[in-house]
Gaussian input, Z-matrix of N, CA and C with variables (Angstrom, degrees):
# hf/3-21g

backbone

0 1
 N
 C     1     B1
 C     2     B2     1     A1
 N     3     B3     2     A2     1     D1
 C     4     B4     3     A3     2     D2
 C     5     B5     4     A4     3     D3
 N     6     B6     5     A5     4     D4
 C     7     B7     6     A6     5     D5
 C     8     B8     7     A7     6     D6
 N     9     B9     8     A8     7     D7
 C    10    B10     9     A9     8     D8
 C    11    B11    10    A10     9     D9
 N    12    B12    11    A11    10    D10
 C    13    B13    12    A12    11    D11
 C    14    B14    13    A13    12    D12
 N    15    B15    14    A14    13    D13
 C    16    B16    15    A15    14    D14
 C    17    B17    16    A16    15    D15
 N    18    B18    17    A17    16    D16
 C    19    B19    18    A18    17    D17
 C    20    B20    19    A19    18    D18
 N    21    B21    20    A20    19    D19
 C    22    B22    21    A21    20    D20
 C    23    B23    22    A22    21    D21
 N    24    B24    23    A23    22    D22
 C    25    B25    24    A24    23    D23
 C    26    B26    25    A25    24    D24
 N    27    B27    26    A26    25    D25
 C    28    B28    27    A27    26    D26
 C    29    B29    28    A28    27    D27
 N    30    B30    29    A29    28    D28
 C    31    B31    30    A30    29    D29
 C    32    B32    31    A31    30    D30
 N    33    B33    32    A32    31    D31
 C    34    B34    33    A33    32    D32
 C    35    B35    34    A34    33    D33
 N    36    B36    35    A35    34    D34
 C    37    B37    36    A36    35    D35
 C    38    B38    37    A37    36    D36
 N    39    B39    38    A38    37    D37
 C    40    B40    39    A39    38    D38
 C    41    B41    40    A40    39    D39
 N    42    B42    41    A41    40    D40
 C    43    B43    42    A42    41    D41
 C    44    B44    43    A43    42    D42
 N    45    B45    44    A44    43    D43
 C    46    B46    45    A45    44    D44
 C    47    B47    46    A46    45    D45
 N    48    B48    47    A47    46    D46
 C    49    B49    48    A48    47    D47
 C    50    B50    49    A49    48    D48
 N    51    B51    50    A50    49    D49
 C    52    B52    51    A51    50    D50
 C    53    B53    52    A52    51    D51
 N    54    B54    53    A53    52    D52
 C    55    B55    54    A54    53    D53
 C    56    B56    55    A55    54    D54
 N    57    B57    56    A56    55    D55
 C    58    B58    57    A57    56    D56
 C    59    B59    58    A58    57    D57
 N    60    B60    59    A59    58    D58
 C    61    B61    60    A60    59    D59
 C    62    B62    61    A61    60    D60
 N    63    B63    62    A62    61    D61
 C    64    B64    63    A63    62    D62
 C    65    B65    64    A64    63    D63
 N    66    B66    65    A65    64    D64
 C    67    B67    66    A66    65    D65
 C    68    B68    67    A67    66    D66
 N    69    B69    68    A68    67    D67
 C    70    B70    69    A69    68    D68
 C    71    B71    70    A70    69    D69
 N    72    B72    71    A71    70    D70
 C    73    B73    72    A72    71    D71
 C    74    B74    73    A73    72    D72
 N    75    B75    74    A74    73    D73
 C    76    B76    75    A75    74    D74
 C    77    B77    76    A76    75    D75
 N    78    B78    77    A77    76    D76
 C    79    B79    78    A78    77    D77
 C    80    B80    79    A79    78    D78
 N    81    B81    80    A80    79    D79
 C    82    B82    81    A81    80    D80
 C    83    B83    82    A82    81    D81
 N    84    B84    83    A83    82    D82
 C    85    B85    84    A84    83    D83
 C    86    B86    85    A85    84    D84
 N    87    B87    86    A86    85    D85
 C    88    B88    87    A87    86    D86
 C    89    B89    88    A88    87    D87
 N    90    B90    89    A89    88    D88
 C    91    B91    90    A90    89    D89
 C    92    B92    91    A91    90    D90
 N    93    B93    92    A92    91    D91
 C    94    B94    93    A93    92    D92
 C    95    B95    94    A94    93    D93
 N    96    B96    95    A95    94    D94
 C    97    B97    96    A96    95    D95
 C    98    B98    97    A97    96    D96
 N    99    B99    98    A98    97    D97
 C   100   B100    99    A99    98    D98
 C   101   B101   100   A100    99    D99
 N   102   B102   101   A101   100   D100
 C   103   B103   102   A102   101   D101
 C   104   B104   103   A103   102   D102
 N   105   B105   104   A104   103   D103
 C   106   B106   105   A105   104   D104
 C   107   B107   106   A106   105   D105
 N   108   B108   107   A107   106   D106
 C   109   B109   108   A108   107   D107
 C   110   B110   109   A109   108   D108
 N   111   B111   110   A110   109   D109
 C   112   B112   111   A111   110   D110
 C   113   B113   112   A112   111   D111
 N   114   B114   113   A113   112   D112
 C   115   B115   114   A114   113   D113
 C   116   B116   115   A115   114   D114
 N   117   B117   116   A116   115   D115
 C   118   B118   117   A117   116   D116
 C   119   B119   118   A118   117   D117
 N   120   B120   119   A119   118   D118
 C   121   B121   120   A120   119   D119
 C   122   B122   121   A121   120   D120
 N   123   B123   122   A122   121   D121
 C   124   B124   123   A123   122   D122
 C   125   B125   124   A124   123   D123
 N   126   B126   125   A125   124   D124
 C   127   B127   126   A126   125   D125
 C   128   B128   127   A127   126   D126
 N   129   B129   128   A128   127   D127
 C   130   B130   129   A129   128   D128
 C   131   B131   130   A130   129   D129
 N   132   B132   131   A131   130   D130
 C   133   B133   132   A132   131   D131
 C   134   B134   133   A133   132   D132
 N   135   B135   134   A134   133   D133
 C   136   B136   135   A135   134   D134
 C   137   B137   136   A136   135   D135
 N   138   B138   137   A137   136   D136
 C   139   B139   138   A138   137   D137
 C   140   B140   139   A139   138   D138
 N   141   B141   140   A140   139   D139
 C   142   B142   141   A141   140   D140
 C   143   B143   142   A142   141   D141
 N   144   B144   143   A143   142   D142
 C   145   B145   144   A144   143   D143
 C   146   B146   145   A145   144   D144
 N   147   B147   146   A146   145   D145
 C   148   B148   147   A147   146   D146
 C   149   B149   148   A148   147   D147
 N   150   B150   149   A149   148   D148
 C   151   B151   150   A150   149   D149
 C   152   B152   151   A151   150   D150
 N   153   B153   152   A152   151   D151
 C   154   B154   153   A153   152   D152
 C   155   B155   154   A154   153   D153
 N   156   B156   155   A155   154   D154
 C   157   B157   156   A156   155   D155
 C   158   B158   157   A157   156   D156
 N   159   B159   158   A158   157   D157
 C   160   B160   159   A159   158   D158
 C   161   B161   160   A160   159   D159
 N   162   B162   161   A161   160   D160
 C   163   B163   162   A162   161   D161
 C   164   B164   163   A163   162   D162
 N   165   B165   164   A164   163   D163
 C   166   B166   165   A165   164   D164
 C   167   B167   166   A166   165   D165
 N   168   B168   167   A167   166   D166
 C   169   B169   168   A168   167   D167
 C   170   B170   169   A169   168   D168
 N   171   B171   170   A170   169   D169
 C   172   B172   171   A171   170   D170
 C   173   B173   172   A172   171   D171
 N   174   B174   173   A173   172   D172
 C   175   B175   174   A174   173   D173
 C   176   B176   175   A175   174   D174
 N   177   B177   176   A176   175   D175
 C   178   B178   177   A177   176   D176
 C   179   B179   178   A178   177   D177
 N   180   B180   179   A179   178   D178
 C   181   B181   180   A180   179   D179
 C   182   B182   181   A181   180   D180
 N   183   B183   182   A182   181   D181
 C   184   B184   183   A183   182   D182
 C   185   B185   184   A184   183   D183
 N   186   B186   185   A185   184   D184
 C   187   B187   186   A186   185   D185
 C   188   B188   187   A187   186   D186
 N   189   B189   188   A188   187   D187
 C   190   B190   189   A189   188   D188
 C   191   B191   190   A190   189   D189
 N   192   B192   191   A191   190   D190
 C   193   B193   192   A192   191   D191
 C   194   B194   193   A193   192   D192
 N   195   B195   194   A194   193   D193
 C   196   B196   195   A195   194   D194
 C   197   B197   196   A196   195   D195
 N   198   B198   197   A197   196   D196
 C   199   B199   198   A198   197   D197
 C   200   B200   199   A199   198   D198
 N   201   B201   200   A200   199   D199
 C   202   B202   201   A201   200   D200
 C   203   B203   202   A202   201   D201
 N   204   B204   203   A203   202   D202
 C   205   B205   204   A204   203   D203
 C   206   B206   205   A205   204   D204
 N   207   B207   206   A206   205   D205
 C   208   B208   207   A207   206   D206
 C   209   B209   208   A208   207   D207
 N   210   B210   209   A209   208   D208
 C   211   B211   210   A210   209   D209
 C   212   B212   211   A211   210   D210
 N   213   B213   212   A212   211   D211
 C   214   B214   213   A213   212   D212
 C   215   B215   214   A214   213   D213
 N   216   B216   215   A215   214   D214
 C   217   B217   216   A216   215   D215
 C   218   B218   217   A217   216   D216
 N   219   B219   218   A218   217   D217
 C   220   B220   219   A219   218   D218
 C   221   B221   220   A220   219   D219
 N   222   B222   221   A221   220   D220
 C   223   B223   222   A222   221   D221
 C   224   B224   223   A223   222   D222
 N   225   B225   224   A224   223   D223
 C   226   B226   225   A225   224   D224
 C   227   B227   226   A226   225   D225
 N   228   B228   227   A227   226   D226
 C   229   B229   228   A228   227   D227
 C   230   B230   229   A229   228   D228
 N   231   B231   230   A230   229   D229
 C   232   B232   231   A231   230   D230
 C   233   B233   232   A232   231   D231
 N   234   B234   233   A233   232   D232
 C   235   B235   234   A234   233   D233
 C   236   B236   235   A235   234   D234
 N   237   B237   236   A236   235   D235
 C   238   B238   237   A237   236   D236
 C   239   B239   238   A238   237   D237
 N   240   B240   239   A239   238   D238
 C   241   B241   240   A240   239   D239
 C   242   B242   241   A241   240   D240
 N   243   B243   242   A242   241   D241
 C   244   B244   243   A243   242   D242
 C   245   B245   244   A244   243   D243
 N   246   B246   245   A245   244   D244
 C   247   B247   246   A246   245   D245
 C   248   B248   247   A247   246   D246
 N   249   B249   248   A248   247   D247
 C   250   B250   249   A249   248   D248
 C   251   B251   250   A250   249   D249
 N   252   B252   251   A251   250   D250
 C   253   B253   252   A252   251   D251
 C   254   B254   253   A253   252   D252
 N   255   B255   254   A254   253   D253
 C   256   B256   255   A255   254   D254
 C   257   B257   256   A256   255   D255
 N   258   B258   257   A257   256   D256
 C   259   B259   258   A258   257   D257
 C   260   B260   259   A259   258   D258
 N   261   B261   260   A260   259   D259
 C   262   B262   261   A261   260   D260
 C   263   B263   262   A262   261   D261
 N   264   B264   263   A263   262   D262
 C   265   B265   264   A264   263   D263
 C   266   B266   265   A265   264   D264
 N   267   B267   266   A266   265   D265
 C   268   B268   267   A267   266   D266
 C   269   B269   268   A268   267   D267
 N   270   B270   269   A269   268   D268
 C   271   B271   270   A270   269   D269
 C   272   B272   271   A271   270   D270
 N   273   B273   272   A272   271   D271
 C   274   B274   273   A273   272   D272
 C   275   B275   274   A274   273   D273
 N   276   B276   275   A275   274   D274
 C   277   B277   276   A276   275   D275
 C   278   B278   277   A277   276   D276
 N   279   B279   278   A278   277   D277
 C   280   B280   279   A279   278   D278
 C   281   B281   280   A280   279   D279
 N   282   B282   281   A281   280   D280
 C   283   B283   282   A282   281   D281
 C   284   B284   283   A283   282   D282
 N   285   B285   284   A284   283   D283
 C   286   B286   285   A285   284   D284
 C   287   B287   286   A286   285   D285
 N   288   B288   287   A287   286   D286
 C   289   B289   288   A288   287   D287
 C   290   B290   289   A289   288   D288
 N   291   B291   290   A290   289   D289
 C   292   B292   291   A291   290   D290
 C   293   B293   292   A292   291   D291
 N   294   B294   293   A293   292   D292
 C   295   B295   294   A294   293   D293
 C   296   B296   295   A295   294   D294
 N   297   B297   296   A296   295   D295
 C   298   B298   297   A297   296   D296
 C   299   B299   298   A298   297   D297
 N   300   B300   299   A299   298   D298
 C   301   B301   300   A300   299   D299
 C   302   B302   301   A301   300   D300
 N   303   B303   302   A302   301   D301
 C   304   B304   303   A303   302   D302
 C   305   B305   304   A304   303   D303
 N   306   B306   305   A305   304   D304
 C   307   B307   306   A306   305   D305
 C   308   B308   307   A307   306   D306
 N   309   B309   308   A308   307   D307
 C   310   B310   309   A309   308   D308
 C   311   B311   310   A310   309   D309
 N   312   B312   311   A311   310   D310
 C   313   B313   312   A312   311   D311
 C   314   B314   313   A313   312   D312
 N   315   B315   314   A314   313   D313
 C   316   B316   315   A315   314   D314
 C   317   B317   316   A316   315   D315
 N   318   B318   317   A317   316   D316
 C   319   B319   318   A318   317   D317
 C   320   B320   319   A319   318   D318
 N   321   B321   320   A320   319   D319
 C   322   B322   321   A321   320   D320
 C   323   B323   322   A322   321   D321
 N   324   B324   323   A323   322   D322
 C   325   B325   324   A324   323   D323
 C   326   B326   325   A325   324   D324

   B1=1.4554
   B2=1.5247
   B3=1.2850
   B4=1.4521
   B5=1.5282
   B6=1.3147
   B7=1.4586
   B8=1.5277
   B9=1.3150
   B10=1.4554
   B11=1.5207
   B12=1.3200
   B13=1.4606
   B14=1.5219
   B15=1.3095
   B16=1.4607
   B17=1.5234
   B18=1.3358
   B19=1.4630
   B20=1.5268
   B21=1.3247
   B22=1.4576
   B23=1.5158
   B24=1.3139
   B25=1.4586
   B26=1.5253
   B27=1.3246
   B28=1.4617
   B29=1.5274
   B30=1.3166
   B31=1.4618
   B32=1.5216
   B33=1.3188
   B34=1.4657
   B35=1.5204
   B36=1.3174
   B37=1.4595
   B38=1.5191
   B39=1.3286
   B40=1.4508
   B41=1.5288
   B42=1.3198
   B43=1.4659
   B44=1.5177
   B45=1.2997
   B46=1.4585
   B47=1.5154
   B48=1.3161
   B49=1.4588
   B50=1.5063
   B51=1.2987
   B52=1.4585
   B53=1.5230
   B54=1.3152
   B55=1.4566
   B56=1.5278
   B57=1.3302
   B58=1.4685
   B59=1.5242
   B60=1.3220
   B61=1.4564
   B62=1.5193
   B63=1.3262
   B64=1.4618
   B65=1.5206
   B66=1.3114
   B67=1.4649
   B68=1.5222
   B69=1.3201
   B70=1.4692
   B71=1.5281
   B72=1.3201
   B73=1.4680
   B74=1.5233
   B75=1.3260
   B76=1.4630
   B77=1.5236
   B78=1.3481
   B79=1.4625
   B80=1.5242
   B81=1.3313
   B82=1.4545
   B83=1.5165
   B84=1.3227
   B85=1.4597
   B86=1.5232
   B87=1.3236
   B88=1.4672
   B89=1.5316
   B90=1.2963
   B91=1.4599
   B92=1.5101
   B93=1.3258
   B94=1.4576
   B95=1.5169
   B96=1.3203
   B97=1.4633
   B98=1.5271
   B99=1.3387
   B100=1.4601
   B101=1.5302
   B102=1.3331
   B103=1.4680
   B104=1.5305
   B105=1.3006
   B106=1.4667
   B107=1.5271
   B108=1.3466
   B109=1.4654
   B110=1.5289
   B111=1.3329
   B112=1.4669
   B113=1.5282
   B114=1.3009
   B115=1.4664
   B116=1.5249
   B117=1.3263
   B118=1.4604
   B119=1.5251
   B120=1.3298
   B121=1.4585
   B122=1.5153
   B123=1.3228
   B124=1.4599
   B125=1.5280
   B126=1.3223
   B127=1.4661
   B128=1.5324
   B129=1.3392
   B130=1.4695
   B131=1.5206
   B132=1.3354
   B133=1.4599
   B134=1.5208
   B135=1.3241
   B136=1.4470
   B137=1.5179
   B138=1.3150
   B139=1.4603
   B140=1.5279
   B141=1.3177
   B142=1.4617
   B143=1.5280
   B144=1.3327
   B145=1.4632
   B146=1.5318
   B147=1.3193
   B148=1.4628
   B149=1.5279
   B150=1.3135
   B151=1.4597
   B152=1.5213
   B153=1.3397
   B154=1.4617
   B155=1.5274
   B156=1.3160
   B157=1.4681
   B158=1.5251
   B159=1.3371
   B160=1.4622
   B161=1.5242
   B162=1.3225
   B163=1.4599
   B164=1.5207
   B165=1.3246
   B166=1.4627
   B167=1.5268
   B168=1.3122
   B169=1.4612
   B170=1.5147
   B171=1.3289
   B172=1.4642
   B173=1.5226
   B174=1.3273
   B175=1.4609
   B176=1.5335
   B177=1.3129
   B178=1.4693
   B179=1.5191
   B180=1.3122
   B181=1.4593
   B182=1.5156
   B183=1.3198
   B184=1.4589
   B185=1.5186
   B186=1.3266
   B187=1.4685
   B188=1.5198
   B189=1.3214
   B190=1.4659
   B191=1.5256
   B192=1.3219
   B193=1.4661
   B194=1.5290
   B195=1.3293
   B196=1.4635
   B197=1.5309
   B198=1.3286
   B199=1.4604
   B200=1.5225
   B201=1.3175
   B202=1.4711
   B203=1.5287
   B204=1.3330
   B205=1.4643
   B206=1.5289
   B207=1.3194
   B208=1.4711
   B209=1.5203
   B210=1.3287
   B211=1.4660
   B212=1.5217
   B213=1.3210
   B214=1.4673
   B215=1.5301
   B216=1.3394
   B217=1.4608
   B218=1.5119
   B219=1.3200
   B220=1.4621
   B221=1.5204
   B222=1.3250
   B223=1.4626
   B224=1.5180
   B225=1.3145
   B226=1.4545
   B227=1.5160
   B228=1.3323
   B229=1.4589
   B230=1.5223
   B231=1.3229
   B232=1.4511
   B233=1.5242
   B234=1.3290
   B235=1.4656
   B236=1.5188
   B237=1.3308
   B238=1.4689
   B239=1.5258
   B240=1.3238
   B241=1.4759
   B242=1.5237
   B243=1.3107
   B244=1.4610
   B245=1.5252
   B246=1.3233
   B247=1.4608
   B248=1.5313
   B249=1.3263
   B250=1.4707
   B251=1.5239
   B252=1.3169
   B253=1.4700
   B254=1.5281
   B255=1.3216
   B256=1.4613
   B257=1.5199
   B258=1.3321
   B259=1.4579
   B260=1.5272
   B261=1.3297
   B262=1.4657
   B263=1.5226
   B264=1.3206
   B265=1.4577
   B266=1.5309
   B267=1.3231
   B268=1.4684
   B269=1.5324
   B270=1.3166
   B271=1.4685
   B272=1.5264
   B273=1.3256
   B274=1.4660
   B275=1.5234
   B276=1.3106
   B277=1.4717
   B278=1.5198
   B279=1.3162
   B280=1.4651
   B281=1.5282
   B282=1.3314
   B283=1.4629
   B284=1.5263
   B285=1.3195
   B286=1.4645
   B287=1.5258
   B288=1.3138
   B289=1.4610
   B290=1.5251
   B291=1.3236
   B292=1.4706
   B293=1.5229
   B294=1.3210
   B295=1.4646
   B296=1.5302
   B297=1.3205
   B298=1.4633
   B299=1.5204
   B300=1.3236
   B301=1.4691
   B302=1.5244
   B303=1.3147
   B304=1.4610
   B305=1.5181
   B306=1.3162
   B307=1.4654
   B308=1.5180
   B309=1.3167
   B310=1.4684
   B311=1.5269
   B312=1.3073
   B313=1.4744
   B314=1.5114
   B315=1.3138
   B316=1.4503
   B317=1.5094
   B318=1.3208
   B319=1.4619
   B320=1.5197
   B321=1.3141
   B322=1.4717
   B323=1.5226
   B324=1.3338
   B325=1.4658
   B326=1.5041
   A1=111.18
   A2=116.65
   A3=119.71
   A4=111.47
   A5=117.20
   A6=120.91
   A7=111.80
   A8=116.92
   A9=120.54
   A10=112.59
   A11=117.21
   A12=120.63
   A13=112.12
   A14=118.17
   A15=120.17
   A16=112.69
   A17=120.47
   A18=118.12
   A19=112.77
   A20=117.11
   A21=119.78
   A22=110.66
   A23=117.47
   A24=121.36
   A25=110.19
   A26=116.82
   A27=120.76
   A28=110.83
   A29=117.24
   A30=121.14
   A31=110.20
   A32=117.37
   A33=120.68
   A34=111.45
   A35=116.57
   A36=120.34
   A37=110.01
   A38=118.25
   A39=121.75
   A40=111.30
   A41=117.33
   A42=121.54
   A43=111.62
   A44=117.35
   A45=121.22
   A46=112.49
   A47=118.20
   A48=119.83
   A49=111.02
   A50=118.77
   A51=128.73
   A52=113.53
   A53=118.18
   A54=120.60
   A55=108.74
   A56=117.26
   A57=119.21
   A58=113.06
   A59=117.76
   A60=120.89
   A61=112.38
   A62=116.82
   A63=120.78
   A64=110.66
   A65=116.39
   A66=120.29
   A67=111.10
   A68=117.23
   A69=120.69
   A70=110.27
   A71=116.32
   A72=120.81
   A73=110.85
   A74=116.94
   A75=121.38
   A76=114.27
   A77=116.70
   A78=120.03
   A79=114.72
   A80=118.04
   A81=120.53
   A82=110.60
   A83=116.29
   A84=121.52
   A85=108.90
   A86=116.46
   A87=119.33
   A88=111.56
   A89=116.29
   A90=120.87
   A91=113.71
   A92=117.22
   A93=119.81
   A94=114.46
   A95=117.27
   A96=120.61
   A97=108.25
   A98=115.32
   A99=119.51
   A100=108.89
   A101=117.74
   A102=120.10
   A103=111.22
   A104=116.68
   A105=121.41
   A106=111.23
   A107=115.97
   A108=120.32
   A109=112.97
   A110=117.93
   A111=120.42
   A112=110.49
   A113=117.32
   A114=121.24
   A115=113.31
   A116=116.68
   A117=120.75
   A118=113.31
   A119=117.14
   A120=121.62
   A121=113.10
   A122=115.19
   A123=121.21
   A124=112.50
   A125=117.23
   A126=121.39
   A127=111.65
   A128=115.46
   A129=122.55
   A130=112.79
   A131=114.97
   A132=121.45
   A133=111.59
   A134=116.93
   A135=121.63
   A136=112.29
   A137=114.95
   A138=122.13
   A139=106.26
   A140=115.21
   A141=120.99
   A142=111.99
   A143=117.20
   A144=120.66
   A145=111.60
   A146=116.94
   A147=121.40
   A148=112.25
   A149=116.22
   A150=119.72
   A151=112.33
   A152=116.62
   A153=121.59
   A154=109.20
   A155=118.04
   A156=120.68
   A157=112.18
   A158=116.39
   A159=119.46
   A160=110.37
   A161=116.24
   A162=121.81
   A163=112.39
   A164=116.65
   A165=120.92
   A166=110.80
   A167=115.51
   A168=121.20
   A169=116.00
   A170=118.01
   A171=118.97
   A172=110.29
   A173=118.30
   A174=119.88
   A175=110.76
   A176=116.33
   A177=121.23
   A178=112.23
   A179=116.81
   A180=120.73
   A181=112.74
   A182=116.47
   A183=121.09
   A184=110.63
   A185=116.22
   A186=120.86
   A187=111.15
   A188=116.78
   A189=120.61
   A190=110.55
   A191=117.16
   A192=120.91
   A193=111.01
   A194=116.95
   A195=120.27
   A196=110.80
   A197=117.37
   A198=120.20
   A199=111.31
   A200=116.75
   A201=120.20
   A202=110.77
   A203=116.52
   A204=120.62
   A205=111.28
   A206=116.93
   A207=120.74
   A208=109.80
   A209=116.81
   A210=121.04
   A211=111.48
   A212=116.64
   A213=121.49
   A214=112.62
   A215=116.71
   A216=120.13
   A217=113.38
   A218=118.12
   A219=122.43
   A220=112.92
   A221=117.11
   A222=120.76
   A223=108.58
   A224=116.54
   A225=121.58
   A226=113.33
   A227=114.63
   A228=120.83
   A229=111.80
   A230=117.56
   A231=121.87
   A232=109.54
   A233=115.60
   A234=120.05
   A235=112.49
   A236=117.66
   A237=119.99
   A238=110.07
   A239=116.26
   A240=119.73
   A241=110.34
   A242=116.68
   A243=119.84
   A244=110.50
   A245=116.26
   A246=120.06
   A247=111.59
   A248=116.51
   A249=119.90
   A250=110.02
   A251=117.03
   A252=120.34
   A253=111.34
   A254=116.87
   A255=120.66
   A256=111.97
   A257=117.24
   A258=121.16
   A259=112.91
   A260=117.34
   A261=120.17
   A262=110.75
   A263=115.93
   A264=120.39
   A265=108.35
   A266=118.53
   A267=119.55
   A268=112.70
   A269=117.36
   A270=120.69
   A271=110.21
   A272=116.82
   A273=120.53
   A274=111.47
   A275=117.07
   A276=120.16
   A277=110.77
   A278=116.47
   A279=121.01
   A280=110.62
   A281=116.78
   A282=120.28
   A283=111.08
   A284=117.01
   A285=120.90
   A286=109.84
   A287=117.22
   A288=121.45
   A289=111.26
   A290=116.96
   A291=120.60
   A292=110.62
   A293=116.26
   A294=119.63
   A295=111.09
   A296=116.95
   A297=120.86
   A298=111.96
   A299=116.91
   A300=121.04
   A301=111.69
   A302=116.70
   A303=120.63
   A304=114.47
   A305=117.74
   A306=120.48
   A307=111.19
   A308=115.06
   A309=121.27
   A310=109.47
   A311=115.01
   A312=120.94
   A313=109.30
   A314=115.26
   A315=120.02
   A316=109.77
   A317=117.43
   A318=119.96
   A319=111.18
   A320=115.88
   A321=121.04
   A322=108.98
   A323=114.57
   A324=118.17
   A325=110.94
   D1=-32.85
   D2=-179.83
   D3=-61.33
   D4=-35.36
   D5=179.07
   D6=-63.17
   D7=-32.85
   D8=-179.51
   D9=-73.41
   D10=-30.14
   D11=-175.74
   D12=-63.34
   D13=-44.47
   D14=-177.58
   D15=-67.20
   D16=-46.04
   D17=176.00
   D18=-61.91
   D19=-37.98
   D20=178.20
   D21=-62.89
   D22=-42.93
   D23=177.77
   D24=-61.79
   D25=-41.24
   D26=179.48
   D27=-62.12
   D28=-40.02
   D29=178.55
   D30=-65.64
   D31=-44.32
   D32=179.26
   D33=-61.77
   D34=-45.21
   D35=-178.53
   D36=-66.87
   D37=-44.10
   D38=-178.86
   D39=-64.29
   D40=-44.69
   D41=-178.13
   D42=-64.40
   D43=-28.22
   D44=-177.08
   D45=-95.87
   D46=5.47
   D47=-178.63
   D48=67.67
   D49=41.79
   D50=178.31
   D51=79.73
   D52=5.89
   D53=175.53
   D54=-142.66
   D55=107.14
   D56=179.58
   D57=-56.93
   D58=-26.80
   D59=178.76
   D60=-62.41
   D61=-34.61
   D62=178.66
   D63=-62.86
   D64=-39.89
   D65=179.58
   D66=-65.20
   D67=-42.10
   D68=179.18
   D69=-64.73
   D70=-45.31
   D71=-179.42
   D72=-61.58
   D73=-42.72
   D74=-174.73
   D75=-85.34
   D76=-34.27
   D77=-171.41
   D78=-124.31
   D79=-8.63
   D80=-175.56
   D81=79.06
   D82=-166.90
   D83=-178.43
   D84=-157.04
   D85=160.69
   D86=177.26
   D87=-56.81
   D88=155.72
   D89=177.81
   D90=93.97
   D91=17.04
   D92=177.66
   D93=88.43
   D94=17.60
   D95=179.77
   D96=-91.46
   D97=104.20
   D98=179.85
   D99=-82.54
   D100=156.50
   D101=179.13
   D102=-61.58
   D103=138.10
   D104=179.62
   D105=-58.59
   D106=-35.51
   D107=-175.56
   D108=-65.11
   D109=-18.44
   D110=179.94
   D111=-59.44
   D112=-43.89
   D113=-178.49
   D114=-101.57
   D115=-34.95
   D116=-172.95
   D117=-91.82
   D118=3.32
   D119=176.77
   D120=94.28
   D121=154.53
   D122=-176.42
   D123=-58.37
   D124=-34.63
   D125=179.57
   D126=-101.71
   D127=8.22
   D128=178.78
   D129=59.14
   D130=32.87
   D131=179.13
   D132=-92.91
   D133=4.35
   D134=178.09
   D135=99.84
   D136=163.88
   D137=178.11
   D138=-142.44
   D139=94.94
   D140=-176.02
   D141=-60.23
   D142=-35.34
   D143=-179.11
   D144=-62.24
   D145=-30.27
   D146=179.48
   D147=-97.01
   D148=-7.59
   D149=-176.13
   D150=76.19
   D151=20.97
   D152=-179.86
   D153=-94.16
   D154=117.71
   D155=-176.43
   D156=-73.60
   D157=162.42
   D158=175.09
   D159=-66.49
   D160=143.59
   D161=178.65
   D162=-114.26
   D163=-27.37
   D164=-176.10
   D165=-59.84
   D166=129.68
   D167=175.57
   D168=84.12
   D169=-0.20
   D170=177.92
   D171=-66.60
   D172=141.71
   D173=175.86
   D174=-61.11
   D175=146.35
   D176=-178.62
   D177=-51.90
   D178=-47.10
   D179=-177.59
   D180=-61.57
   D181=-35.87
   D182=178.59
   D183=-64.05
   D184=-45.63
   D185=-179.56
   D186=-66.22
   D187=-44.84
   D188=-179.46
   D189=-62.25
   D190=-43.93
   D191=179.28
   D192=-65.34
   D193=-41.28
   D194=-179.97
   D195=-64.71
   D196=-43.39
   D197=178.87
   D198=-62.23
   D199=-39.88
   D200=178.15
   D201=-64.82
   D202=-43.53
   D203=-179.55
   D204=-66.96
   D205=-39.69
   D206=178.41
   D207=-65.20
   D208=-45.31
   D209=179.78
   D210=-60.83
   D211=-35.24
   D212=-178.78
   D213=-82.68
   D214=-2.84
   D215=-179.27
   D216=77.49
   D217=16.97
   D218=-178.34
   D219=-95.38
   D220=-8.49
   D221=-177.66
   D222=-145.82
   D223=141.83
   D224=176.67
   D225=77.19
   D226=162.49
   D227=-178.68
   D228=-127.98
   D229=4.85
   D230=-176.78
   D231=-86.60
   D232=115.86
   D233=-176.35
   D234=-66.51
   D235=-34.78
   D236=178.79
   D237=-64.76
   D238=-42.51
   D239=179.17
   D240=-66.61
   D241=-38.71
   D242=177.77
   D243=-60.67
   D244=-44.71
   D245=179.90
   D246=-64.07
   D247=-40.30
   D248=177.29
   D249=-63.48
   D250=-47.46
   D251=-179.24
   D252=-60.27
   D253=-38.89
   D254=178.46
   D255=-68.80
   D256=-33.69
   D257=-177.65
   D258=-76.17
   D259=-25.69
   D260=179.87
   D261=-70.22
   D262=134.24
   D263=174.56
   D264=-78.60
   D265=163.79
   D266=175.93
   D267=-56.48
   D268=-37.16
   D269=178.83
   D270=-66.37
   D271=-41.92
   D272=177.64
   D273=-65.73
   D274=-40.72
   D275=177.72
   D276=-59.08
   D277=-44.64
   D278=-179.84
   D279=-64.59
   D280=-41.62
   D281=-179.94
   D282=-64.81
   D283=-43.23
   D284=178.00
   D285=-63.78
   D286=-44.91
   D287=-179.52
   D288=-61.00
   D289=-41.85
   D290=179.19
   D291=-64.43
   D292=-42.12
   D293=178.86
   D294=-63.59
   D295=-48.60
   D296=-179.08
   D297=-60.86
   D298=-38.39
   D299=-179.17
   D300=-62.82
   D301=-27.76
   D302=-179.12
   D303=-84.86
   D304=-4.09
   D305=-179.60
   D306=-88.37
   D307=154.07
   D308=179.62
   D309=-76.99
   D310=132.29
   D311=173.95
   D312=-75.54
   D313=148.76
   D314=178.07
   D315=-155.62
   D316=-176.20
   D317=-179.97
   D318=-69.49
   D319=149.33
   D320=177.21
   D321=-67.22
   D322=146.99
   D323=-179.93
   D324=-94.11

């Protein structure tokens, strides 16, 4: 089993352009994880019409804490977001948070 882990990691890193979080944000992931850009906008600057806040440029800790609170039902009222937050593993949450933190903040769309 150990032999399978390294090739799988290589595929994940390669597909995401060296950051698995980028792949999740852009393409989603198995288990009901839809791409973040579907609701939060192509540039992740938010979508006021949907009530989706901007994500680009948020500090990692802010994103990780928000995902944990959403998954626990302590923040937000969007059931789709709750399901996504619950489906993300801690490693995926960290990868997404790191990717989002590296993006430029801008005005909400």
